[in-house]
C-alpha positions as CSV (number, residue, x, y, z in Angstrom):
1,X,33.9,11.4,1.2
2,X,34.2,10.6,-2.7
3,X,32.0,7.8,-2.2
4,X,29.4,9.5,0.0
5,X,26.9,10.6,-2.2
6,X,27.0,7.3,-4.2
7,X,26.5,5.5,-1.1
8,X,23.9,7.6,0.2
9,X,21.9,7.2,-2.9
10,X,22.4,3.4,-2.7
11,X,21.5,3.3,0.8
12,X,18.2,5.2,0.2
13,X,17.5,2.9,-2.8
14,X,17.7,-0.2,-0.3
15,X,15.2,1.2,2.2
16,X,12.8,2.3,-0.6
17,X,13.4,-1.5,-1.9
18,X,12.3,-2.8,1.6
19,X,8.9,-0.8,1.4
20,X,7.9,-1.9,-2.1
21,X,8.9,-5.7,-1.3
22,X,6.5,-5.3,2.0
23,X,3.8,-3.5,-0.1
24,X,3.8,-6.4,-2.8
25,X,3.1,-9.0,0.3
26,X,-0.1,-7.0,1.5
27,X,-3.6,-6.3,0.5
28,X,-4.7,-2.8,1.0
29,X,-6.7,-3.7,4.2
30,X,-3.2,-5.3,5.5
31,X,-1.6,-2.0,4.8
32,X,-4.5,-0.2,6.8
33,X,-4.5,-2.5,9.8
34,X,-4.0,-1.1,13.2
35,X,-2.8,-3.1,16.1
36,X,-4.2,-1.3,18.6
37,X,-6.1,2.3,18.8
38,X,-4.3,5.1,17.8
39,X,-1.2,3.3,16.3
40,X,-0.1,3.9,13.2
41,X,-0.7,1.4,10.4
42,X,1.7,1.0,7.7
43,X,-0.4,3.0,5.2
44,X,-0.1,6.0,7.9
45,X,3.7,5.7,8.3
46,X,3.9,6.0,4.7
47,X,1.6,8.9,4.5
48,X,3.9,10.3,7.1
49,X,7.1,9.5,5.3
50,X,5.9,11.0,2.2
51,X,4.9,14.3,3.5
52,X,8.3,14.4,5.6
53,X,9.8,14.0,2.3
54,X,8.2,16.4,0.0
55,X,8.8,18.8,2.9
56,X,12.4,18.4,3.1
57,X,13.7,17.5,-0.2
58,X,11.4,20.0,-2.1
59,X,13.9,23.2,-3.0
60,X,16.4,21.0,-0.8
61,X,19.1,23.6,-1.2
62,X,17.2,26.9,-1.0
63,X,14.4,26.7,1.4
64,X,13.9,25.5,4.8
65,X,13.2,21.8,4.9
66,X,9.9,22.5,7.1
67,X,7.7,23.9,4.3
68,X,5.0,26.2,5.4
69,X,2.4,24.3,3.6
70,X,3.0,21.1,5.3
71,X,0.1,19.8,7.6
72,X,2.0,17.5,9.9
73,X,-0.7,16.4,12.0
74,X,-2.7,15.3,9.0
75,X,-0.1,12.7,7.9
76,X,-1.5,10.8,10.6
77,X,-4.9,10.5,9.4
78,X,-5.3,7.6,6.2
79,X,-6.5,9.2,3.5
80,X,-5.5,6.4,1.0
81,X,-8.3,5.1,-1.0
82,X,-6.6,2.3,-2.9
83,X,-3.1,0.4,-2.7
84,X,-2.1,2.0,-5.8
85,X,-2.9,5.3,-4.4
86,X,-0.7,4.5,-1.6
87,X,2.2,3.3,-4.0
88,X,1.7,6.5,-6.1
89,X,2.6,8.8,-3.2
90,X,5.4,6.6,-1.7
91,X,6.8,6.7,-5.1
92,X,6.5,10.6,-5.2
93,X,8.1,11.3,-1.7
94,X,10.8,9.1,-3.2
95,X,11.5,10.7,-6.4
96,X,11.4,14.0,-4.8
97,X,14.4,13.0,-2.8
98,X,16.2,11.4,-5.4
99,X,15.9,14.5,-7.4
100,X,17.2,16.7,-5.0
101,X,20.4,14.3,-4.4
102,X,21.3,14.5,-7.7
103,X,22.6,17.9,-7.9
104,X,24.7,17.9,-5.2
105,X,28.5,17.0,-5.1
106,X,31.2,16.5,-3.1
107,X,32.1,20.2,-3.6
108,X,29.0,21.8,-1.6
109,X,28.5,18.6,1.1
110,X,29.6,21.1,4.0
111,X,27.1,23.8,2.7
112,X,24.7,25.0,5.0
113,X,20.7,24.4,4.6
114,X,18.0,24.6,7.5
115,X,15.3,22.4,8.9
116,X,13.2,24.2,11.1
117,X,15.6,27.4,11.3
118,X,18.3,24.9,12.5
119,X,21.4,24.8,10.3
120,X,22.5,21.5,9.1
121,X,25.7,20.8,6.8
122,X,24.3,18.8,3.3
123,X,26.1,15.8,5.0
124,X,23.9,16.1,8.4
125,X,20.7,16.7,6.8
126,X,21.2,13.7,4.6
127,X,22.2,11.7,7.5
128,X,19.0,12.9,9.7
129,X,16.7,12.0,7.0
130,X,18.1,8.6,6.4
131,X,18.3,7.7,10.1
132,X,14.6,8.8,10.2
133,X,13.5,7.0,7.2
134,X,15.2,3.8,8.1
135,X,13.4,3.7,11.4
136,X,9.9,4.0,9.9
137,X,11.0,1.5,7.0
138,X,11.9,-1.1,9.8
139,X,8.6,-0.6,11.5
140,X,6.6,-0.7,7.8
141,X,8.5,-4.2,7.5
142,X,8.2,-5.2,11.1
143,X,4.1,-4.4,10.8
144,X,4.1,-6.6,7.7
145,X,6.1,-9.2,9.1
146,X,3.5,-9.0,12.1
147,X,0.3,-9.2,9.7
148,X,1.8,-11.5,7.3
149,X,3.1,-14.2,10.1
150,X,4.3,-17.4,8.5
151,X,3.3,-16.5,4.9
152,X,6.2,-13.6,5.2
153,X,8.8,-13.8,3.0
154,X,11.9,-12.7,4.4
155,X,13.7,-9.2,3.0
156,X,16.7,-10.3,4.8
157,X,18.9,-13.5,5.6
158,X,16.1,-16.0,6.9
159,X,16.0,-17.6,10.2
160,X,18.5,-20.8,9.9
161,X,20.2,-19.7,6.3
162,X,23.2,-17.6,7.8
163,X,25.5,-20.6,7.2
164,X,24.4,-20.9,3.6
165,X,24.2,-16.8,3.1
166,X,27.8,-16.6,4.2
167,X,29.3,-19.5,2.4
168,X,27.8,-17.7,-0.9
169,X,29.5,-14.5,0.0
170,X,32.7,-15.9,1.1
171,X,32.8,-18.1,-1.9
172,X,33.4,-14.9,-4.0
173,X,36.9,-12.8,-4.4
174,X,37.4,-10.1,-2.2
175,X,36.4,-6.6,-3.4
176,X,35.1,-3.3,-2.5
177,X,31.4,-3.4,-3.5
178,X,27.9,-1.9,-1.9
179,X,26.4,-4.6,-0.1
180,X,22.8,-3.8,-1.9
181,X,24.8,-5.1,-5.1
182,X,23.7,-8.5,-4.5
183,X,20.1,-7.8,-3.8
């Protein structure tokens, strides 16, 4: 458990960076694109993620993670007025998350916090949110790739580049490091 929090923060930073790199490749209109009626655009997914982050991570250790002031259904109504508005909101959600993680230490990871009156050890709550965010960030990246098509700049190992990528990795000495350190 000594490295759990450090690894968790790096993993959350990685998922945030995938969203950041997707937004760079897309216009405001592309961020708002819905492929079929009642589907979620990237913009709507961002709004939902931010709403979830603000609810879950505000007063993380002292209040239920589902805040009374959260309007979850409204998270699925796109109200962003610009790409910058979306990015500012995105960063606000992530800032809330990172600010909540920093006071936690290895001594209180078993402490119980609540989400909708369901008790979770802090590790369980962190893991729950990380998987939720990874799910939605994956949607964001996939939609970005669909929108950009052949103009998409890969955020992972591009097709056909696995051998080159592995050659570079295996050329390095063995050592303990987080996979995001090379990104």
